C-alpha positions as a Markdown table, in Angstrom:
| # | Residue | x | y | z |
|---|---|---|---|---|
| 1 | Met | 114.4 | 141.8 | 125.6 |
| 2 | Val | 112.1 | 140.4 | 127.9 |
| 3 | Ala | 109.6 | 143.0 | 127.3 |
| 4 | Ser | 109.5 | 142.5 | 123.8 |
| 5 | Leu | 109.0 | 138.6 | 124.2 |
| 6 | Ser | 106.4 | 139.4 | 126.4 |
| 7 | Tyr | 104.5 | 141.6 | 124.3 |
| 8 | Arg | 104.9 | 139.3 | 121.4 |
| 9 | Cys | 103.5 | 136.5 | 123.6 |
| 10 | Val | 100.6 | 138.4 | 124.3 |
| 11 | Leu | 99.2 | 137.7 | 120.9 |
| 12 | Cys | 99.2 | 134.3 | 121.1 |
| 13 | Val | 97.0 | 131.7 | 123.0 |
| 14 | Thr | 98.3 | 128.8 | 123.6 |
| 15 | Val | 97.5 | 125.0 | 124.5 |
| 16 | Pro | 99.4 | 122.0 | 125.7 |
| 17 | Val | 100.3 | 119.4 | 123.6 |
| 18 | Leu | 102.5 | 116.6 | 124.3 |
| 19 | Ala | 105.9 | 116.5 | 121.8 |
| 20 | Ala | 108.7 | 114.4 | 121.3 |
| 21 | Ser | 112.3 | 114.5 | 119.4 |
| 22 | Ile | 112.4 | 111.9 | 116.5 |
| 23 | Asn | 114.9 | 110.0 | 114.2 |
| 24 | Pro | 114.4 | 112.2 | 110.8 |
| 25 | Lys | 113.8 | 108.9 | 109.3 |
| 26 | Leu | 111.0 | 108.2 | 111.5 |
| 27 | Ala | 109.1 | 111.2 | 110.3 |
| 28 | Ser | 107.0 | 110.5 | 107.6 |
| 29 | Thr | 105.8 | 107.1 | 109.1 |
| 30 | Leu | 104.9 | 109.0 | 112.7 |
| 31 | Val | 103.3 | 111.3 | 110.4 |
| 32 | Arg | 100.9 | 108.8 | 109.0 |
| 33 | Asp | 100.7 | 107.0 | 111.9 |
| 34 | Leu | 99.4 | 109.7 | 114.3 |
| 35 | Gly | 97.4 | 111.3 | 111.8 |
| 36 | Thr | 95.4 | 108.3 | 112.1 |
| 37 | Lys | 95.5 | 107.4 | 115.9 |
| 38 | Ala | 95.8 | 111.4 | 117.1 |
| 39 | Pro | 94.5 | 113.6 | 114.4 |
| 40 | Leu | 95.0 | 117.5 | 115.3 |
| 41 | Thr | 91.3 | 118.4 | 114.1 |
| 42 | Ser | 91.5 | 121.9 | 115.7 |
| 43 | Leu | 95.0 | 122.7 | 115.5 |
| 44 | Ala | 95.0 | 122.4 | 111.5 |
| 45 | His | 96.9 | 125.6 | 111.5 |
| 46 | Val | 99.8 | 124.0 | 113.8 |
| 47 | Lys | 102.6 | 122.0 | 111.4 |
| 48 | Arg | 103.0 | 118.9 | 113.2 |
| 49 | Ile | 106.8 | 118.8 | 112.8 |
| 50 | Arg | 109.4 | 121.4 | 113.7 |
| 51 | Lys | 112.9 | 121.5 | 113.4 |
| 52 | Ile | 115.2 | 122.8 | 116.2 |
| 53 | Lys | 119.3 | 123.3 | 116.7 |
| 54 | Thr | 120.2 | 121.8 | 119.6 |
| 55 | Glu | 123.9 | 122.6 | 120.1 |
| 56 | Gly | 124.6 | 123.5 | 116.8 |
| 57 | Lys | 123.0 | 120.0 | 115.9 |
| 58 | Glu | 119.5 | 119.8 | 113.9 |
| 59 | Glu | 116.8 | 118.0 | 115.5 |
| 60 | Leu | 113.4 | 117.1 | 115.0 |
| 61 | Arg | 110.6 | 117.4 | 117.2 |
| 62 | Ile | 106.8 | 116.1 | 116.6 |
| 63 | Ile | 103.2 | 116.7 | 117.7 |
| 64 | Leu | 102.3 | 113.2 | 119.4 |
| 65 | Cys | 98.8 | 114.8 | 120.3 |
| 66 | Leu | 96.5 | 117.0 | 122.4 |
| 67 | Ala | 97.4 | 117.4 | 126.4 |
| 68 | Asp | 95.1 | 118.2 | 129.2 |
| 69 | Gly | 95.3 | 122.1 | 130.4 |
| 70 | Asp | 96.7 | 120.9 | 133.8 |
| 71 | Val | 99.2 | 118.6 | 132.6 |
| 72 | Thr | 103.1 | 118.9 | 133.7 |
| 73 | Ser | 105.8 | 116.4 | 132.7 |
| 74 | Asp | 105.5 | 114.2 | 135.9 |
| 75 | Thr | 101.7 | 113.7 | 134.9 |
| 76 | Leu | 101.7 | 113.0 | 131.2 |
| 77 | Asp | 98.1 | 111.2 | 130.6 |
| 78 | Ile | 98.8 | 109.6 | 127.1 |
| 79 | Pro | 95.9 | 108.0 | 125.1 |
| 80 | Asn | 96.6 | 104.3 | 124.5 |
| 81 | Asp | 96.6 | 104.4 | 120.6 |
| 82 | Val | 99.8 | 107.0 | 120.9 |
| 83 | Ala | 101.2 | 105.3 | 123.9 |
| 84 | Asp | 101.5 | 102.2 | 121.6 |
| 85 | Ile | 103.2 | 104.6 | 119.6 |
| 86 | Val | 105.7 | 106.0 | 121.6 |
| 87 | Glu | 106.6 | 102.6 | 123.0 |
| 88 | Lys | 107.1 | 100.9 | 119.9 |
| 89 | His | 109.5 | 103.9 | 118.5 |
| 90 | Ala | 111.3 | 104.6 | 122.3 |
| 91 | Leu | 110.0 | 108.3 | 122.0 |
| 92 | Val | 110.3 | 110.6 | 125.2 |
| 93 | Pro | 107.2 | 112.8 | 125.6 |
| 94 | Ser | 107.2 | 116.3 | 127.0 |
| 95 | Val | 104.9 | 118.9 | 127.4 |
| 96 | Ala | 105.0 | 122.1 | 124.2 |
| 97 | Gln | 103.0 | 124.8 | 124.2 |
| 98 | Val | 101.2 | 125.7 | 120.7 |
| 99 | Ser | 98.8 | 128.4 | 119.1 |
| 100 | Ala | 95.4 | 127.3 | 120.0 |
| 101 | His | 94.0 | 129.5 | 116.6 |
| 102 | Pro | 95.3 | 130.8 | 113.3 |
| 103 | Ala | 96.8 | 133.8 | 112.9 |
| 104 | Ser | 95.1 | 136.7 | 111.7 |
| 105 | Asn | 97.9 | 138.9 | 111.1 |
| 106 | Gln | 101.8 | 139.3 | 110.7 |
| 107 | Lys | 102.6 | 140.0 | 114.2 |
| 108 | Glu | 100.3 | 137.2 | 115.7 |
| 109 | Trp | 102.5 | 134.2 | 113.5 |
| 110 | Glu | 105.8 | 135.6 | 115.0 |
| 111 | Ala | 104.4 | 135.1 | 118.2 |
| 112 | Gln | 102.9 | 131.6 | 117.5 |
| 113 | Cys | 106.3 | 131.0 | 116.0 |
| 114 | Leu | 108.4 | 131.3 | 118.7 |
| 115 | His | 106.2 | 128.6 | 120.6 |
| 116 | Trp | 105.8 | 125.8 | 117.6 |
| 117 | Pro | 105.6 | 127.0 | 114.0 |
| 118 | Thr | 102.2 | 127.5 | 112.4 |
| 119 | Ala | 100.6 | 128.3 | 108.3 |
| 120 | Phe | 100.0 | 132.0 | 107.8 |
| 121 | His | 97.8 | 132.9 | 105.3 |
| 122 | Pro | 97.9 | 136.8 | 104.6 |
| 123 | Asn | 94.8 | 137.1 | 102.7 |
| 124 | Ala | 92.6 | 133.6 | 104.0 |
| 125 | Cys | 89.9 | 134.4 | 106.1 |
| 126 | Ile | 89.9 | 131.2 | 108.3 |
| 127 | Arg | 88.7 | 131.8 | 111.3 |
| 128 | Gly | 85.9 | 130.6 | 112.6 |
| 129 | Ser | 84.6 | 134.1 | 113.4 |
| 130 | Lys | 82.8 | 136.1 | 110.8 |
| 131 | Leu | 84.5 | 139.5 | 109.5 |
| 132 | Glu | 82.8 | 142.3 | 109.9 |
| 133 | Leu | 82.9 | 145.5 | 107.2 |
| 134 | Asp | 82.5 | 149.2 | 109.0 |
| 135 | Glu | 79.9 | 151.4 | 107.7 |
| 136 | Ala | 81.5 | 152.6 | 104.5 |
| 137 | Glu | 82.4 | 149.5 | 103.6 |
| 138 | Ser | 78.8 | 148.2 | 104.1 |
| 139 | Lys | 77.7 | 150.8 | 102.0 |
| 140 | Thr | 79.8 | 150.3 | 99.1 |
| 141 | Ala | 79.5 | 146.8 | 99.1 |
| 142 | Arg | 75.3 | 147.4 | 98.8 |
| 143 | Lys | 76.2 | 150.0 | 95.8 |
| 144 | Phe | 78.1 | 147.5 | 93.6 |
| 145 | Met | 75.7 | 144.5 | 94.6 |
| 146 | Lys | 72.7 | 146.2 | 93.6 |
| 147 | Glu | 74.5 | 146.2 | 90.1 |
| 148 | Ala | 75.6 | 142.7 | 90.4 |
| 149 | Ile | 71.4 | 142.4 | 90.9 |
| 150 | His | 70.6 | 144.1 | 87.4 |
| 151 | Gln | 72.8 | 142.2 | 85.6 |
| 152 | Ala | 71.0 | 139.0 | 87.0 |
| 153 | Arg | 67.5 | 140.7 | 86.0 |
| 154 | Leu | 69.2 | 141.0 | 82.8 |
| 155 | Ala | 69.8 | 137.4 | 82.6 |
| 156 | His | 66.3 | 137.0 | 83.9 |
| 157 | Ser | 64.7 | 138.9 | 81.2 |
| 158 | Ser | 66.5 | 137.2 | 78.8 |
| 159 | Gly | 65.7 | 133.2 | 79.6 |
| 160 | Gln | 69.2 | 132.8 | 81.3 |
| 161 | Leu | 69.3 | 132.2 | 85.2 |
| 162 | Ala | 69.4 | 135.0 | 87.3 |
| 163 | Asn | 72.7 | 135.4 | 88.1 |
| 164 | Gly | 74.4 | 138.4 | 87.9 |
| 165 | Ala | 78.5 | 139.2 | 88.6 |
| 166 | Val | 80.6 | 142.4 | 88.9 |
| 167 | Ile | 84.0 | 142.7 | 89.6 |
| 168 | Val | 85.6 | 146.0 | 91.4 |
| 169 | Asp | 88.8 | 148.0 | 91.8 |
| 170 | Pro | 87.7 | 149.6 | 95.3 |
| 171 | Phe | 90.5 | 151.4 | 95.3 |
| 172 | Leu | 89.3 | 153.8 | 92.3 |
| 173 | Ser | 85.4 | 152.8 | 93.4 |
| 174 | Thr | 85.1 | 151.4 | 89.8 |
| 175 | Val | 83.2 | 148.6 | 88.0 |
| 176 | Ile | 85.9 | 147.0 | 85.3 |
| 177 | Ala | 83.6 | 144.3 | 84.2 |
| 178 | Arg | 79.5 | 143.1 | 84.7 |
| 179 | Gly | 77.6 | 140.5 | 83.4 |
| 180 | His | 75.9 | 137.5 | 83.8 |
| 181 | Asp | 74.9 | 134.0 | 82.5 |
| 182 | Gln | 74.9 | 133.4 | 79.5 |
| 183 | Cys | 74.8 | 129.2 | 79.2 |
| 184 | Thr | 71.6 | 129.5 | 77.1 |
| 185 | Phe | 71.9 | 131.1 | 73.8 |
| 186 | Ser | 70.8 | 131.6 | 70.2 |
| 187 | Leu | 72.7 | 130.6 | 66.8 |
| 188 | Gln | 70.3 | 132.9 | 64.9 |
| 189 | Pro | 69.8 | 136.2 | 67.3 |
| 190 | Gly | 67.0 | 138.3 | 66.1 |
| 191 | Glu | 65.6 | 135.5 | 63.8 |
| 192 | Gly | 62.1 | 133.8 | 63.4 |
| 193 | Asn | 62.8 | 130.2 | 64.5 |
| 194 | Glu | 65.9 | 130.4 | 66.6 |
| 195 | Thr | 67.4 | 127.4 | 67.8 |
| 196 | Arg | 68.9 | 127.9 | 71.3 |
| 197 | Ile | 71.6 | 125.6 | 72.6 |
| 198 | Arg | 73.6 | 125.0 | 76.1 |
| 199 | His | 77.1 | 126.3 | 76.7 |
| 200 | Pro | 78.2 | 124.9 | 80.1 |
| 201 | Leu | 80.7 | 127.3 | 80.8 |
| 202 | Arg | 79.4 | 130.6 | 80.4 |
| 203 | His | 78.6 | 131.2 | 83.8 |
| 204 | Ala | 78.3 | 134.8 | 85.2 |
| 205 | Val | 82.1 | 134.9 | 87.0 |
| 206 | Met | 83.6 | 133.2 | 83.4 |
| 207 | Glu | 81.6 | 136.0 | 81.7 |
| 208 | Val | 83.3 | 139.0 | 83.5 |
| 209 | Ile | 86.5 | 137.5 | 83.6 |
| 210 | Gly | 86.5 | 137.7 | 79.9 |
| 211 | Met | 85.2 | 141.0 | 79.6 |
| 212 | Ala | 88.2 | 142.0 | 81.7 |
| 213 | Ala | 90.7 | 140.6 | 79.6 |
| 214 | Asp | 89.0 | 142.4 | 76.9 |
| 215 | Arg | 89.5 | 145.5 | 79.1 |
| 216 | Asp | 93.3 | 144.9 | 79.4 |
| 217 | Arg | 94.0 | 144.9 | 76.3 |
| 218 | Leu | 92.3 | 148.0 | 75.9 |
| 219 | Leu | 93.8 | 149.6 | 78.9 |
| 220 | Phe | 97.5 | 148.2 | 78.9 |
| 221 | Leu | 98.5 | 147.1 | 75.4 |
| 222 | Ser | 101.4 | 149.0 | 74.1 |
| 223 | Asn | 100.0 | 148.4 | 70.3 |
| 224 | Glu | 97.0 | 149.1 | 69.4 |
| 225 | Arg | 94.7 | 146.0 | 68.6 |
| 226 | Thr | 91.0 | 145.5 | 68.6 |
| 227 | Leu | 88.9 | 142.5 | 70.0 |
| 228 | Cys | 88.5 | 139.4 | 68.1 |
| 229 | Thr | 86.0 | 139.2 | 66.3 |
| 230 | Pro | 84.2 | 136.0 | 67.9 |
| 231 | Cys | 84.3 | 137.4 | 71.4 |
| 232 | Ser | 83.0 | 140.7 | 70.4 |
| 233 | Glu | 80.0 | 138.7 | 68.3 |
| 234 | Glu | 79.4 | 136.3 | 71.6 |
| 235 | Arg | 79.0 | 138.7 | 74.0 |
| 236 | Ser | 77.9 | 141.5 | 72.1 |
| 237 | Glu | 79.2 | 144.0 | 75.2 |
| 238 | Ser | 82.5 | 144.8 | 73.5 |
| 239 | Asp | 81.5 | 148.6 | 73.4 |
| 240 | Ala | 80.5 | 148.5 | 76.7 |
| 241 | Val | 84.0 | 147.1 | 77.8 |
| 242 | Ala | 85.8 | 149.8 | 75.8 |
| 243 | Glu | 83.5 | 152.2 | 77.7 |
| 244 | Leu | 84.4 | 151.2 | 81.1 |
| 245 | Ala | 88.2 | 150.6 | 80.1 |
| 246 | Ser | 88.2 | 154.0 | 78.7 |
| 247 | Ala | 86.9 | 155.9 | 82.0 |
| 248 | Glu | 89.4 | 153.3 | 83.9 |
| 249 | Lys | 92.2 | 154.7 | 81.9 |
| 250 | Lys | 91.7 | 158.1 | 83.0 |
| 251 | Ala | 91.3 | 157.7 | 86.1 |
| 252 | Arg | 94.6 | 155.7 | 86.7 |
| 253 | Val | 96.5 | 158.1 | 84.5 |
| 254 | Asp | 94.8 | 161.0 | 86.5 |
| 255 | Gln | 95.8 | 159.2 | 89.9 |
| 256 | Ala | 99.4 | 157.7 | 88.6 |
| 257 | Ile | 97.8 | 154.0 | 89.5 |
| 258 | Pro | 99.8 | 151.4 | 87.8 |
| 259 | Arg | 98.6 | 148.4 | 85.8 |
| 260 | Pro | 97.5 | 145.4 | 88.7 |
| 261 | Tyr | 98.6 | 142.3 | 88.3 |
| 262 | Leu | 95.3 | 140.1 | 87.3 |
| 263 | Trp | 92.5 | 141.2 | 89.8 |
| 264 | Thr | 95.3 | 141.9 | 92.9 |
| 265 | Gly | 93.3 | 143.8 | 95.5 |
| 266 | Phe | 89.6 | 143.9 | 93.3 |
| 267 | Asp | 86.4 | 142.7 | 94.8 |
| 268 | Ala | 84.0 | 140.5 | 93.0 |
| 269 | Tyr | 80.6 | 140.5 | 93.6 |
| 270 | Val | 78.1 | 138.0 | 92.3 |
| 271 | Thr | 74.4 | 137.0 | 93.2 |
| 272 | Arg | 75.1 | 133.3 | 93.6 |
| 273 | Glu | 77.2 | 131.2 | 95.2 |
| 274 | Pro | 80.0 | 130.2 | 92.6 |
| 275 | Cys | 80.6 | 126.9 | 91.9 |
| 276 | Ala | 84.1 | 125.5 | 92.1 |
| 277 | Met | 85.2 | 126.5 | 88.3 |
| 278 | Cys | 84.2 | 130.2 | 89.3 |
| 279 | Ala | 85.5 | 129.7 | 92.7 |
| 280 | Met | 88.8 | 128.8 | 91.7 |
| 281 | Ala | 88.9 | 131.3 | 88.7 |
| 282 | Leu | 88.5 | 134.0 | 91.1 |
| 283 | Val | 91.5 | 132.0 | 92.9 |
| 284 | His | 93.7 | 132.5 | 90.0 |
| 285 | Gln | 92.4 | 136.2 | 89.3 |
| 286 | Arg | 94.0 | 137.3 | 92.7 |
| 287 | Val | 90.7 | 138.5 | 93.9 |
| 288 | Arg | 90.9 | 140.0 | 97.3 |
| 289 | Arg | 87.2 | 139.8 | 98.3 |
| 290 | Val | 83.8 | 137.8 | 96.8 |
| 291 | Phe | 80.2 | 138.5 | 98.2 |
| 292 | Phe | 77.8 | 136.2 | 96.9 |
| 293 | Gly | 74.4 | 136.3 | 97.7 |
| 294 | Ile | 72.0 | 133.3 | 97.3 |
| 295 | Pro | 73.6 | 130.2 | 98.6 |
| 296 | Asn | 74.4 | 127.1 | 96.0 |
| 297 | Thr | 73.3 | 123.9 | 98.4 |
| 298 | Leu | 74.1 | 121.9 | 95.0 |
| 299 | Arg | 77.4 | 122.9 | 93.9 |
| 300 | Gly | 78.3 | 125.8 | 96.0 |
| 301 | Ala | 82.3 | 126.4 | 96.3 |
| 302 | Leu | 82.6 | 129.2 | 99.2 |
| 303 | Gly | 80.7 | 127.2 | 101.8 |
| 304 | Ser | 77.6 | 125.4 | 100.9 |
| 305 | Lys | 78.9 | 122.1 | 99.6 |
| 306 | Tyr | 82.7 | 123.0 | 99.4 |
| 307 | Arg | 84.9 | 125.7 | 101.3 |
| 308 | Leu | 87.4 | 126.3 | 98.8 |
| 309 | Gln | 89.0 | 129.7 | 100.7 |
| 310 | Gly | 89.6 | 127.3 | 103.1 |
| 311 | Ile | 92.1 | 124.8 | 101.1 |
| 312 | Arg | 95.5 | 126.0 | 102.6 |
| 313 | Ser | 97.2 | 124.4 | 99.6 |
| 314 | Leu | 96.4 | 127.1 | 97.0 |
| 315 | Asn | 98.8 | 129.8 | 96.7 |
| 316 | His | 96.2 | 132.8 | 97.2 |
| 317 | His | 93.0 | 133.0 | 99.2 |
| 318 | Tyr | 90.2 | 135.6 | 99.4 |
| 319 | Thr | 88.1 | 136.3 | 101.8 |
| 320 | Val | 84.1 | 135.4 | 101.6 |
| 321 | Phe | 81.0 | 137.7 | 103.0 |
| 322 | Gln | 77.3 | 136.3 | 101.7 |
| 323 | Val | 74.8 | 139.4 | 101.3 |
| 324 | Ser | 71.0 | 138.6 | 102.0 |
| 325 | Ile | 69.3 | 138.4 | 98.7 |
| 326 | Ser | 66.1 | 136.6 | 97.8 |
| 327 | Glu | 65.5 | 134.8 | 94.7 |
| 328 | Ser | 62.4 | 137.2 | 94.1 |
| 329 | Glu | 64.7 | 140.2 | 94.1 |
| 330 | Leu | 66.9 | 138.9 | 91.1 |
| 331 | Met | 63.2 | 138.3 | 89.1 |
| 332 | Glu | 61.7 | 141.7 | 89.4 |
| 333 | Pro | 61.2 | 143.2 | 85.9 |
| 334 | Leu | 63.6 | 146.0 | 84.6 |
């Protein structure tokens, strides 16, 4: 038993904090006051309050503040703001150990919770260090990003923002949807005096989501249905969608692969950093990883302006990688 606990503890680097048992009725008040006076900025993954059982009774303990590395129960150095709270509520501080870093896997999380409960998102990349791709994954990523760049060039050649997107099933190494920005389009395509208007929602990511929905209808519905006319006319890629669906359907039958839930396990390649709308749409689609090229300093939601993948309250998280791409690459002639 000792060997097992020792093994688990090796997975967890800890730091000392000051904690105290509290009356449950004071929990919300103390969380609010301590959040203002002693925020745990560097320990965002650690839960402020934990519930323990002592002699058959449940007890709440709260983290008061960080402690010095050499602190002991006899040498507590409490900041003045926290000391005021301790005195006001007659708390008895003691030293506790908590995880210094977020867990990157299930075993780390289990080891951390032996000390103090932490939050854990299996699909989230929340460490400060950048995850690395192995050589094979890097080669695959380059291959599919080139397809996204080709889509961006198609967009640029038709007067759109040079932004392309490709959705990939990595298990089949198959593109399930590809597209580009369609925010500006013509009401009379192919005629002399065209009237061009803007549609603010037709970003590259939203386009491929629509195409993937068309693909799902072709692949998985038991009864035969055709694409609705407005979607077919607007995108004018219905034949390409049908071709992709047909190829994937054969591959799934050959390899006995079941229908996925939305885009679970899929990867998204986008030449420009998605905005908040597109980044959140990718959360809803349950993608595994997002690869983007050029940062969007005004509206980028994956690091430039916001960091949506790090919001813990979301019910799904994906890993984000940035690929080095230049504006000139997206605008090269076809």
